[in-house]
Jmol script that loads the backbone (N, CA, C; Angstrom):
load data "model"
ATOM      1  N   MET A   1      29.086  58.503 -34.268  1.00  0.00           N
ATOM      2  CA  MET A   1      29.047  57.076 -34.480  1.00  0.00           C
ATOM      3  C   MET A   1      30.089  56.820 -34.120  1.00  0.00           C
ATOM      4  N   PHE A   2      31.119  57.918 -35.073  1.00  0.00           N
ATOM      5  CA  PHE A   2      32.822  57.095 -34.930  1.00  0.00           C
ATOM      6  C   PHE A   2      33.109  57.432 -33.383  1.00  0.00           C
ATOM      7  N   PHE A   3      32.657  58.199 -32.147  1.00  0.00           N
ATOM      8  CA  PHE A   3      32.799  58.238 -30.991  1.00  0.00           C
ATOM      9  C   PHE A   3      32.509  57.163 -30.046  1.00  0.00           C
ATOM     10  N   GLN A   4      31.459  56.354 -30.320  1.00  0.00           N
ATOM     11  CA  GLN A   4      31.111  55.465 -30.046  1.00  0.00           C
ATOM     12  C   GLN A   4      31.652  54.140 -30.139  1.00  0.00           C
ATOM     13  N   LEU A   5      32.188  54.066 -31.080  1.00  0.00           N
ATOM     14  CA  LEU A   5      32.773  52.639 -31.691  1.00  0.00           C
ATOM     15  C   LEU A   5      34.209  52.835 -30.893  1.00  0.00           C
ATOM     16  N   THR A   6      34.716  53.880 -30.951  1.00  0.00           N
ATOM     17  CA  THR A   6      36.180  54.010 -30.257  1.00  0.00           C
ATOM     18  C   THR A   6      35.940  53.777 -28.902  1.00  0.00           C
ATOM     19  N   ASN A   7      34.968  54.158 -28.486  1.00  0.00           N
ATOM     20  CA  ASN A   7      34.573  53.754 -26.872  1.00  0.00           C
ATOM     21  C   ASN A   7      34.326  52.225 -26.617  1.00  0.00           C
ATOM     22  N   MET A   8      33.633  51.834 -27.549  1.00  0.00           N
ATOM     23  CA  MET A   8      33.543  50.404 -27.547  1.00  0.00           C
ATOM     24  C   MET A   8      34.679  49.666 -27.754  1.00  0.00           C
ATOM     25  N   GLU A   9      35.414  50.067 -28.625  1.00  0.00           N
ATOM     26  CA  GLU A   9      36.610  49.180 -28.782  1.00  0.00           C
ATOM     27  C   GLU A   9      37.744  49.655 -27.576  1.00  0.00           C
ATOM     28  N   MET A  10      37.854  50.485 -27.283  1.00  0.00           N
ATOM     29  CA  MET A  10      38.668  50.571 -25.836  1.00  0.00           C
ATOM     30  C   MET A  10      38.114  50.066 -24.803  1.00  0.00           C
ATOM     31  N   ILE A  11      36.462  49.983 -24.154  1.00  0.00           N
ATOM     32  CA  ILE A  11      36.157  48.628 -23.498  1.00  0.00           C
ATOM     33  C   ILE A  11      36.420  47.419 -23.992  1.00  0.00           C
ATOM     34  N   TYR A  12      36.362  46.867 -25.100  1.00  0.00           N
ATOM     35  CA  TYR A  12      36.543  45.734 -25.453  1.00  0.00           C
ATOM     36  C   TYR A  12      37.668  45.291 -25.060  1.00  0.00           C
ATOM     37  N   GLN A  13      38.970  46.253 -25.377  1.00  0.00           N
ATOM     38  CA  GLN A  13      40.552  45.936 -25.352  1.00  0.00           C
ATOM     39  C   GLN A  13      41.046  45.898 -23.745  1.00  0.00           C
ATOM     40  N   TYR A  14      40.146  46.671 -23.199  1.00  0.00           N
ATOM     41  CA  TYR A  14      40.245  46.842 -21.367  1.00  0.00           C
ATOM     42  C   TYR A  14      39.920  45.227 -20.775  1.00  0.00           C
ATOM     43  N   VAL A  15      38.476  45.134 -21.365  1.00  0.00           N
ATOM     44  CA  VAL A  15      37.843  43.922 -20.940  1.00  0.00           C
ATOM     45  C   VAL A  15      38.890  42.869 -21.545  1.00  0.00           C
ATOM     46  N   ALA A  16      39.422  42.293 -22.661  1.00  0.00           N
ATOM     47  CA  ALA A  16      40.205  41.268 -23.173  1.00  0.00           C
ATOM     48  C   ALA A  16      41.720  41.402 -22.890  1.00  0.00           C
ATOM     49  N   GLY A  17      41.927  42.850 -22.082  1.00  0.00           N
ATOM     50  CA  GLY A  17      43.468  42.491 -21.986  1.00  0.00           C
ATOM     51  C   GLY A  17      43.746  42.015 -20.593  1.00  0.00           C
ATOM     52  N   PRO A  18      45.040  41.934 -20.540  1.00  0.00           N
ATOM     53  CA  PRO A  18      45.536  41.863 -18.486  1.00  0.00           C
ATOM     54  C   PRO A  18      45.247  42.415 -17.826  1.00  0.00           C
ATOM     55  N   GLN A  19      44.937  43.910 -17.495  1.00  0.00           N
ATOM     56  CA  GLN A  19      44.559  44.444 -16.386  1.00  0.00           C
ATOM     57  C   GLN A  19      43.430  44.129 -15.786  1.00  0.00           C
ATOM     58  N   PHE A  20      42.368  44.014 -16.817  1.00  0.00           N
ATOM     59  CA  PHE A  20      41.034  43.741 -16.083  1.00  0.00           C
ATOM     60  C   PHE A  20      40.953  42.356 -15.534  1.00  0.00           C
ATOM     61  N   ARG A  21      42.030  41.276 -16.414  1.00  0.00           N
ATOM     62  CA  ARG A  21      42.177  39.581 -15.684  1.00  0.00           C
ATOM     63  C   ARG A  21      42.526  39.924 -14.476  1.00  0.00           C
ATOM     64  N   HIS A  22      43.555  41.186 -14.143  1.00  0.00           N
ATOM     65  CA  HIS A  22      44.157  40.765 -12.714  1.00  0.00           C
ATOM     66  C   HIS A  22      43.253  41.490 -11.586  1.00  0.00           C
ATOM     67  N   ARG A  23      42.460  42.463 -12.220  1.00  0.00           N
ATOM     68  CA  ARG A  23      41.617  42.668 -11.569  1.00  0.00           C
ATOM     69  C   ARG A  23      40.536  42.249 -10.859  1.00  0.00           C
ATOM     70  N   ILE A  24      39.947  41.248 -12.007  1.00  0.00           N
ATOM     71  CA  ILE A  24      39.066  40.361 -11.469  1.00  0.00           C
ATOM     72  C   ILE A  24      39.768  39.209 -10.542  1.00  0.00           C
ATOM     73  N   HIS A  25      40.750  38.966 -10.843  1.00  0.00           N
ATOM     74  CA  HIS A  25      41.427  37.671  -9.837  1.00  0.00           C
ATOM     75  C   HIS A  25      41.685  38.305  -8.781  1.00  0.00           C
ATOM     76  N   ALA A  26      41.620  39.830  -8.469  1.00  0.00           N
ATOM     77  CA  ALA A  26      42.061  40.416  -7.169  1.00  0.00           C
ATOM     78  C   ALA A  26      41.142  40.673  -6.522  1.00  0.00           C
ATOM     79  N   ILE A  27      39.258  40.629  -7.153  1.00  0.00           N
ATOM     80  CA  ILE A  27      38.341  40.774  -6.614  1.00  0.00           C
ATOM     81  C   ILE A  27      37.934  39.172  -5.922  1.00  0.00           C
ATOM     82  N   VAL A  28      38.386  38.353  -7.173  1.00  0.00           N
ATOM     83  CA  VAL A  28      37.877  36.560  -6.261  1.00  0.00           C
ATOM     84  C   VAL A  28      38.675  36.418  -5.647  1.00  0.00           C
ATOM     85  N   GLU A  29      39.683  36.507  -5.637  1.00  0.00           N
ATOM     86  CA  GLU A  29      40.725  36.417  -4.306  1.00  0.00           C
ATOM     87  C   GLU A  29      40.187  37.074  -2.925  1.00  0.00           C
ATOM     88  N   LYS A  30      39.793  38.209  -3.177  1.00  0.00           N
ATOM     89  CA  LYS A  30      39.585  38.955  -2.128  1.00  0.00           C
ATOM     90  C   LYS A  30      38.121  38.168  -1.440  1.00  0.00           C
ATOM     91  N   PHE A  31      37.319  38.021  -2.110  1.00  0.00           N
ATOM     92  CA  PHE A  31      36.211  37.380  -1.809  1.00  0.00           C
ATOM     93  C   PHE A  31      36.546  36.257  -1.284  1.00  0.00           C
ATOM     94  N   ALA A  32      37.486  35.272  -1.974  1.00  0.00           N
ATOM     95  CA  ALA A  32      37.670  33.795  -1.137  1.00  0.00           C
ATOM     96  C   ALA A  32      38.331  33.897   0.248  1.00  0.00           C
ATOM     97  N   ASP A  33      39.117  34.934  -0.032  1.00  0.00           N
ATOM     98  CA  ASP A  33      39.576  35.402   1.886  1.00  0.00           C
ATOM     99  C   ASP A  33      38.724  35.677   2.703  1.00  0.00           C
ATOM    100  N   MET A  34      37.731  36.490   2.462  1.00  0.00           N
ATOM    101  CA  MET A  34      36.647  36.665   3.390  1.00  0.00           C
ATOM    102  C   MET A  34      35.746  35.653   3.866  1.00  0.00           C
ATOM    103  N   GLN A  35      35.488  34.336   2.679  1.00  0.00           N
ATOM    104  CA  GLN A  35      34.596  33.647   2.633  1.00  0.00           C
ATOM    105  C   GLN A  35      35.133  32.558   3.714  1.00  0.00           C
ATOM    106  N   GLU A  36      36.550  32.295   3.479  1.00  0.00           N
ATOM    107  CA  GLU A  36      37.773  31.654   4.040  1.00  0.00           C
ATOM    108  C   GLU A  36      37.468  32.295   5.908  1.00  0.00           C
ATOM    109  N   ASP A  37      37.820  33.410   6.038  1.00  0.00           N
ATOM    110  CA  ASP A  37      37.823  34.156   7.415  1.00  0.00           C
ATOM    111  C   ASP A  37      36.475  33.670   8.082  1.00  0.00           C
ATOM    112  N   LEU A  38      35.594  34.072   7.207  1.00  0.00           N
ATOM    113  CA  LEU A  38      34.012  33.719   7.659  1.00  0.00           C
ATOM    114  C   LEU A  38      33.551  32.673   8.201  1.00  0.00           C
ATOM    115  N   ASP A  39      34.294  31.426   7.544  1.00  0.00           N
ATOM    116  CA  ASP A  39      34.265  29.968   7.520  1.00  0.00           C
ATOM    117  C   ASP A  39      34.912  29.482   9.085  1.00  0.00           C
ATOM    118  N   ARG A  40      36.276  30.307   9.208  1.00  0.00           N
ATOM    119  CA  ARG A  40      37.272  30.232  10.267  1.00  0.00           C
ATOM    120  C   ARG A  40      36.575  30.386  11.523  1.00  0.00           C
ATOM    121  N   LYS A  41      36.184  32.212  11.529  1.00  0.00           N
ATOM    122  CA  LYS A  41      35.148  32.489  12.518  1.00  0.00           C
ATOM    123  C   LYS A  41      33.657  32.005  13.189  1.00  0.00           C
ATOM    124  N   ARG A  42      33.109  31.290  12.186  1.00  0.00           N
ATOM    125  CA  ARG A  42      31.912  30.378  12.144  1.00  0.00           C
ATOM    126  C   ARG A  42      32.463  29.208  13.048  1.00  0.00           C
ATOM    127  N   LYS A  43      33.655  28.741  12.583  1.00  0.00           N
ATOM    128  CA  LYS A  43      33.748  27.400  13.338  1.00  0.00           C
ATOM    129  C   LYS A  43      34.112  27.359  14.662  1.00  0.00           C
ATOM    130  N   THR A  44      34.865  28.695  14.738  1.00  0.00           N
ATOM    131  CA  THR A  44      35.621  29.238  16.455  1.00  0.00           C
ATOM    132  C   THR A  44      34.214  29.434  16.973  1.00  0.00           C
ATOM    133  N   MET A  45      33.405  30.290  16.578  1.00  0.00           N
ATOM    134  CA  MET A  45      31.873  30.733  17.360  1.00  0.00           C
ATOM    135  C   MET A  45      31.211  29.470  17.496  1.00  0.00           C
ATOM    136  N   THR A  46      31.360  28.401  16.562  1.00  0.00           N
ATOM    137  CA  THR A  46      30.491  27.192  16.898  1.00  0.00           C
ATOM    138  C   THR A  46      31.003  26.765  18.042  1.00  0.00           C
ATOM    139  N   LYS A  47      32.398  26.722  18.276  1.00  0.00           N
ATOM    140  CA  LYS A  47      32.954  25.537  19.271  1.00  0.00           C
ATOM    141  C   LYS A  47      32.758  26.669  20.700  1.00  0.00           C
ATOM    142  N   LEU A  48      33.140  27.763  20.571  1.00  0.00           N
ATOM    143  CA  LEU A  48      32.879  28.890  21.407  1.00  0.00           C
ATOM    144  C   LEU A  48      31.224  28.652  22.305  1.00  0.00           C
ATOM    145  N   TRP A  49      30.066  28.499  21.307  1.00  0.00           N
ATOM    146  CA  TRP A  49      29.203  28.047  21.848  1.00  0.00           C
ATOM    147  C   TRP A  49      28.668  26.931  22.443  1.00  0.00           C
ATOM    148  N   ALA A  50      29.145  26.231  21.862  1.00  0.00           N
ATOM    149  CA  ALA A  50      28.701  24.928  22.621  1.00  0.00           C
ATOM    150  C   ALA A  50      29.814  24.955  23.777  1.00  0.00           C
ATOM    151  N   LYS A  51      31.193  25.707  23.693  1.00  0.00           N
ATOM    152  CA  LYS A  51      31.472  25.366  25.219  1.00  0.00           C
ATOM    153  C   LYS A  51      30.839  26.394  26.401  1.00  0.00           C
ATOM    154  N   ARG A  52      30.351  27.297  25.841  1.00  0.00           N
ATOM    155  CA  ARG A  52      29.525  28.071  26.924  1.00  0.00           C
ATOM    156  C   ARG A  52      28.150  27.182  27.022  1.00  0.00           C
ATOM    157  N   GLN A  53      27.467  26.643  26.252  1.00  0.00           N
ATOM    158  CA  GLN A  53      26.409  25.604  26.382  1.00  0.00           C
ATOM    159  C   GLN A  53      26.769  24.561  27.386  1.00  0.00           C
ATOM    160  N   GLU A  54      27.806  24.381  27.337  1.00  0.00           N
ATOM    161  CA  GLU A  54      28.096  22.931  28.422  1.00  0.00           C
ATOM    162  C   GLU A  54      28.373  23.780  29.793  1.00  0.00           C
ATOM    163  N   GLN A  55      28.993  24.927  29.658  1.00  0.00           N
ATOM    164  CA  GLN A  55      29.430  25.650  30.876  1.00  0.00           C
ATOM    165  C   GLN A  55      28.135  25.703  31.602  1.00  0.00           C
ATOM    166  N   ILE A  56      27.074  26.546  30.762  1.00  0.00           N
ATOM    167  CA  ILE A  56      25.862  26.837  31.449  1.00  0.00           C
ATOM    168  C   ILE A  56      24.964  25.837  32.014  1.00  0.00           C
ATOM    169  N   ARG A  57      24.881  24.467  31.320  1.00  0.00           N
ATOM    170  CA  ARG A  57      24.338  23.125  31.801  1.00  0.00           C
ATOM    171  C   ARG A  57      24.956  22.672  33.017  1.00  0.00           C
ATOM    172  N   CYS A  58      26.361  22.749  33.092  1.00  0.00           N
ATOM    173  CA  CYS A  58      27.102  22.656  34.306  1.00  0.00           C
ATOM    174  C   CYS A  58      26.641  23.615  35.537  1.00  0.00           C
ATOM    175  N   VAL A  59      26.398  24.670  35.196  1.00  0.00           N
ATOM    176  CA  VAL A  59      25.856  25.719  36.269  1.00  0.00           C
ATOM    177  C   VAL A  59      24.571  25.420  36.721  1.00  0.00           C
ATOM    178  N   VAL A  60      23.835  25.324  35.738  1.00  0.00           N
ATOM    179  CA  VAL A  60      21.976  24.851  35.998  1.00  0.00           C
ATOM    180  C   VAL A  60      21.946  23.599  36.679  1.00  0.00           C
ATOM    181  N   ASP A  61      23.070  22.690  36.322  1.00  0.00           N
ATOM    182  CA  ASP A  61      23.009  21.298  37.138  1.00  0.00           C
ATOM    183  C   ASP A  61      23.218  21.685  38.684  1.00  0.00           C
ATOM    184  N   SER A  62      24.711  22.089  38.894  1.00  0.00           N
ATOM    185  CA  SER A  62      25.493  22.536  39.960  1.00  0.00           C
ATOM    186  C   SER A  62      24.045  23.017  40.836  1.00  0.00           C
ATOM    187  N   THR A  63      23.607  24.356  40.623  1.00  0.00           N
ATOM    188  CA  THR A  63      22.236  24.882  41.144  1.00  0.00           C
ATOM    189  C   THR A  63      21.673  24.118  41.160  1.00  0.00           C
ATOM    190  N   ALA A  64      21.132  23.239  40.408  1.00  0.00           N
ATOM    191  CA  ALA A  64      19.560  22.459  41.052  1.00  0.00           C
ATOM    192  C   ALA A  64      20.293  21.343  42.190  1.00  0.00           C
ATOM    193  N   GLY A  65      21.252  20.901  42.020  1.00  0.00           N
ATOM    194  CA  GLY A  65      22.058  20.411  42.886  1.00  0.00           C
ATOM    195  C   GLY A  65      22.205  20.667  44.300  1.00  0.00           C
ATOM    196  N   MET A  66      22.476  21.973  44.234  1.00  0.00           N
ATOM    197  CA  MET A  66      22.498  22.679  45.685  1.00  0.00           C
ATOM    198  C   MET A  66      21.137  23.071  46.156  1.00  0.00           C
ATOM    199  N   TYR A  67      20.129  23.398  45.104  1.00  0.00           N
ATOM    200  CA  TYR A  67      18.826  23.657  46.011  1.00  0.00           C
ATOM    201  C   TYR A  67      18.313  22.015  46.215  1.00  0.00           C
ATOM    202  N   GLY A  68      18.816  21.192  45.653  1.00  0.00           N
ATOM    203  CA  GLY A  68      18.025  19.904  46.346  1.00  0.00           C
ATOM    204  C   GLY A  68      18.898  19.672  47.854  1.00  0.00           C
ATOM    205  N   ASP A  69      19.997  19.835  47.988  1.00  0.00           N
ATOM    206  CA  ASP A  69      20.504  19.758  48.820  1.00  0.00           C
ATOM    207  C   ASP A  69      19.771  20.662  50.043  1.00  0.00           C
ATOM    208  N   MET A  70      20.076  21.545  49.796  1.00  0.00           N
ATOM    209  CA  MET A  70      19.365  22.406  50.774  1.00  0.00           C
ATOM    210  C   MET A  70      17.802  22.278  51.317  1.00  0.00           C
ATOM    211  N   GLN A  71      17.125  21.665  50.419  1.00  0.00           N
ATOM    212  CA  GLN A  71      15.904  21.297  50.581  1.00  0.00           C
ATOM    213  C   GLN A  71      15.950  19.865  51.347  1.00  0.00           C
ATOM    214  N   GLY A  72      16.988  19.566  50.930  1.00  0.00           N
ATOM    215  CA  GLY A  72      16.729  17.842  52.044  1.00  0.00           C
ATOM    216  C   GLY A  72      17.236  18.450  53.490  1.00  0.00           C
ATOM    217  N   ILE A  73      18.046  19.421  53.421  1.00  0.00           N
ATOM    218  CA  ILE A  73      18.570  19.907  54.845  1.00  0.00           C
ATOM    219  C   ILE A  73      17.292  20.382  55.471  1.00  0.00           C
ATOM    220  N   ALA A  74      16.798  21.162  54.880  1.00  0.00           N
ATOM    221  CA  ALA A  74      15.681  22.198  55.557  1.00  0.00           C
ATOM    222  C   ALA A  74      14.301  21.019  55.834  1.00  0.00           C
ATOM    223  N   GLU A  75      14.195  20.151  55.104  1.00  0.00           N
ATOM    224  CA  GLU A  75      13.618  19.087  55.247  1.00  0.00           C
ATOM    225  C   GLU A  75      13.560  18.170  56.436  1.00  0.00           C
ATOM    226  N   ARG A  76      14.540  17.948  56.637  1.00  0.00           N
ATOM    227  CA  ARG A  76      15.374  16.901  57.819  1.00  0.00           C
ATOM    228  C   ARG A  76      15.424  18.140  58.926  1.00  0.00           C
ATOM    229  N   HIS A  77      15.704  19.279  59.257  1.00  0.00           N
ATOM    230  CA  HIS A  77      15.428  20.149  60.351  1.00  0.00           C
ATOM    231  C   HIS A  77      14.099  20.632  60.545  1.00  0.00           C
ATOM    232  N   LEU A  78      13.187  20.593  59.381  1.00  0.00           N
ATOM    233  CA  LEU A  78      11.718  20.776  59.642  1.00  0.00           C
ATOM    234  C   LEU A  78      11.116  19.442  60.426  1.00  0.00           C
ATOM    235  N   ARG A  79      11.376  18.350  59.999  1.00  0.00           N
ATOM    236  CA  ARG A  79      11.039  17.017  60.643  1.00  0.00           C
ATOM    237  C   ARG A  79      11.502  17.081  62.230  1.00  0.00           C
ATOM    238  N   LYS A  80      12.710  17.488  62.230  1.00  0.00           N
ATOM    239  CA  LYS A  80      13.346  17.460  63.693  1.00  0.00           C
ATOM    240  C   LYS A  80      12.319  18.110  64.696  1.00  0.00           C
ATOM    241  N   LEU A  81      12.330  19.426  64.245  1.00  0.00           N
ATOM    242  CA  LEU A  81      11.396  20.624  64.663  1.00  0.00           C
ATOM    243  C   LEU A  81      10.356  20.089  64.941  1.00  0.00           C
ATOM    244  N   LYS A  82       9.509  19.592  63.718  1.00  0.00           N
ATOM    245  CA  LYS A  82       7.782  19.289  64.321  1.00  0.00           C
ATOM    246  C   LYS A  82       7.870  17.926  64.918  1.00  0.00           C
ATOM    247  N   ASP A  83       8.656  17.023  65.004  1.00  0.00           N
ATOM    248  CA  ASP A  83       8.686  15.910  65.985  1.00  0.00           C
ATOM    249  C   ASP A  83       8.806  16.775  67.322  1.00  0.00           C
ATOM    250  N   SER A  84      10.029  17.526  67.690  1.00  0.00           N
ATOM    251  CA  SER A  84      10.258  18.031  69.096  1.00  0.00           C
ATOM    252  C   SER A  84       9.114  18.870  69.463  1.00  0.00           C
ATOM    253  N   THR A  85       8.275  19.636  68.626  1.00  0.00           N
ATOM    254  CA  THR A  85       7.390  20.265  68.730  1.00  0.00           C
ATOM    255  C   THR A  85       6.186  19.073  69.156  1.00  0.00           C
ATOM    256  N   SER A  86       5.725  18.214  68.408  1.00  0.00           N
ATOM    257  CA  SER A  86       4.695  17.197  68.595  1.00  0.00           C
ATOM    258  C   SER A  86       5.186  16.634  70.062  1.00  0.00           C
ATOM    259  N   ASN A  87       6.724  16.112  70.325  1.00  0.00           N
ATOM    260  CA  ASN A  87       6.627  15.693  71.382  1.00  0.00           C
ATOM    261  C   ASN A  87       6.152  16.752  72.858  1.00  0.00           C
ATOM    262  N   PHE A  88       6.543  17.820  72.587  1.00  0.00           N
ATOM    263  CA  PHE A  88       6.354  18.790  73.491  1.00  0.00           C
ATOM    264  C   PHE A  88       4.792  19.218  73.849  1.00  0.00           C
ATOM    265  N   LEU A  89       4.041  18.968  72.731  1.00  0.00           N
ATOM    266  CA  LEU A  89       2.797  19.139  73.030  1.00  0.00           C
ATOM    267  C   LEU A  89       2.185  18.079  73.481  1.00  0.00           C
ATOM    268  N   ARG A  90       2.449  16.686  73.163  1.00  0.00           N
ATOM    269  CA  ARG A  90       1.861  15.850  73.746  1.00  0.00           C
ATOM    270  C   ARG A  90       2.507  15.950  75.515  1.00  0.00           C
ATOM    271  N   GLN A  91       3.584  16.116  75.701  1.00  0.00           N
ATOM    272  CA  GLN A  91       4.105  16.427  76.849  1.00  0.00           C
ATOM    273  C   GLN A  91       2.725  16.983  77.492  1.00  0.00           C
ATOM    274  N   MET A  92       2.847  18.678  76.917  1.00  0.00           N
ATOM    275  CA  MET A  92       2.309  19.584  77.822  1.00  0.00           C
ATOM    276  C   MET A  92       0.558  18.855  77.754  1.00  0.00           C
ATOM    277  N   LYS A  93       0.265  18.402  76.950  1.00  0.00           N
ATOM    278  CA  LYS A  93      -0.972  17.689  76.634  1.00  0.00           C
ATOM    279  C   LYS A  93      -1.369  16.414  78.030  1.00  0.00           C
ATOM    280  N   THR A  94      -0.704  15.788  78.479  1.00  0.00           N
ATOM    281  CA  THR A  94      -0.268  14.794  79.470  1.00  0.00           C
ATOM    282  C   THR A  94      -0.256  15.312  80.689  1.00  0.00           C
ATOM    283  N   ARG A  95       0.258  16.052  81.047  1.00  0.00           N
ATOM    284  CA  ARG A  95       0.257  17.518  81.994  1.00  0.00           C
ATOM    285  C   ARG A  95      -0.825  17.794  82.403  1.00  0.00           C
ATOM    286  N   ASP A  96      -1.550  18.468  81.466  1.00  0.00           N
ATOM    287  CA  ASP A  96      -2.894  18.857  81.465  1.00  0.00           C
ATOM    288  C   ASP A  96      -3.676  17.829  81.847  1.00  0.00           C
ATOM    289  N   CYS A  97      -4.043  16.820  81.440  1.00  0.00           N
ATOM    290  CA  CYS A  97      -4.884  15.915  81.566  1.00  0.00           C
ATOM    291  C   CYS A  97      -4.398  14.992  82.642  1.00  0.00           C
ATOM    292  N   GLU A  98      -3.241  14.894  83.976  1.00  0.00           N
ATOM    293  CA  GLU A  98      -2.884  14.729  84.929  1.00  0.00           C
ATOM    294  C   GLU A  98      -3.816  15.415  86.126  1.00  0.00           C
ATOM    295  N   PRO A  99      -4.578  14.794  86.746  1.00  0.00           N
ATOM    296  CA  PRO A  99      -5.018  15.674  87.989  1.00  0.00           C
ATOM    297  C   PRO A  99      -4.209  16.021  88.823  1.00  0.00           C
ATOM    298  N   THR A 100      -4.633  17.345  89.332  1.00  0.00           N
ATOM    299  CA  THR A 100      -4.077  18.254  90.182  1.00  0.00           C
ATOM    300  C   THR A 100      -4.502  18.412  91.547  1.00  0.00           C
ATOM    301  N   ASP A 101      -3.981  18.462  92.530  1.00  0.00           N
ATOM    302  CA  ASP A 101      -4.323  18.983  93.854  1.00  0.00           C
ATOM    303  C   ASP A 101      -4.428  20.209  94.153  1.00  0.00           C
ATOM    304  N   HIS A 102      -5.586  20.710  93.915  1.00  0.00           N
ATOM    305  CA  HIS A 102      -5.538  22.248  94.368  1.00  0.00           C
ATOM    306  C   HIS A 102      -6.390  22.454  95.398  1.00  0.00           C
ATOM    307  N   SER A 103      -6.632  22.040  96.648  1.00  0.00           N
ATOM    308  CA  SER A 103      -7.033  22.003  97.791  1.00  0.00           C
ATOM    309  C   SER A 103      -6.021  22.539  98.917  1.00  0.00           C
ATOM    310  N   ASN A 104      -6.450  23.511  99.446  1.00  0.00           N
ATOM    311  CA  ASN A 104      -5.187  23.972 100.801  1.00  0.00           C
ATOM    312  C   ASN A 104      -5.258  23.331 101.604  1.00  0.00           C
ATOM    313  N   LYS A 105      -4.150  22.392 102.023  1.00  0.00           N
ATOM    314  CA  LYS A 105      -3.881  21.414 103.154  1.00  0.00           C
ATOM    315  C   LYS A 105      -3.387  22.551 104.118  1.00  0.00           C
ATOM    316  N   THR A 106      -3.771  23.520 104.731  1.00  0.00           N
ATOM    317  CA  THR A 106      -2.934  24.144 105.878  1.00  0.00           C
ATOM    318  C   THR A 106      -3.620  24.004 106.793  1.00  0.00           C
TER     319      THR A 106
END
end "model"
wireframe off; spacefill off
backbone 0.3
color backbone group
């Protein structure tokens, strides 16, 4: 029993003394430092994430615009090709419908 009381007294003295208080203070200080670092990194990462999102949005918008431009160009050329083909076919059809003289005039 005497041994336990001595241990309990030693623990009480340690917990009540300045060394324990300094250790607790150091632990709390390091936790606070870690929390501040984490908050700073979260803020930085949030800014970077927002910046990346904006960059991606711009790339997607530009890509969509380029696709639209190419689609417009292709449609114009296809229309021209279609018109040219239609004109050519009409001309060929009118030629085929014209009477031709197949008699030999020799």
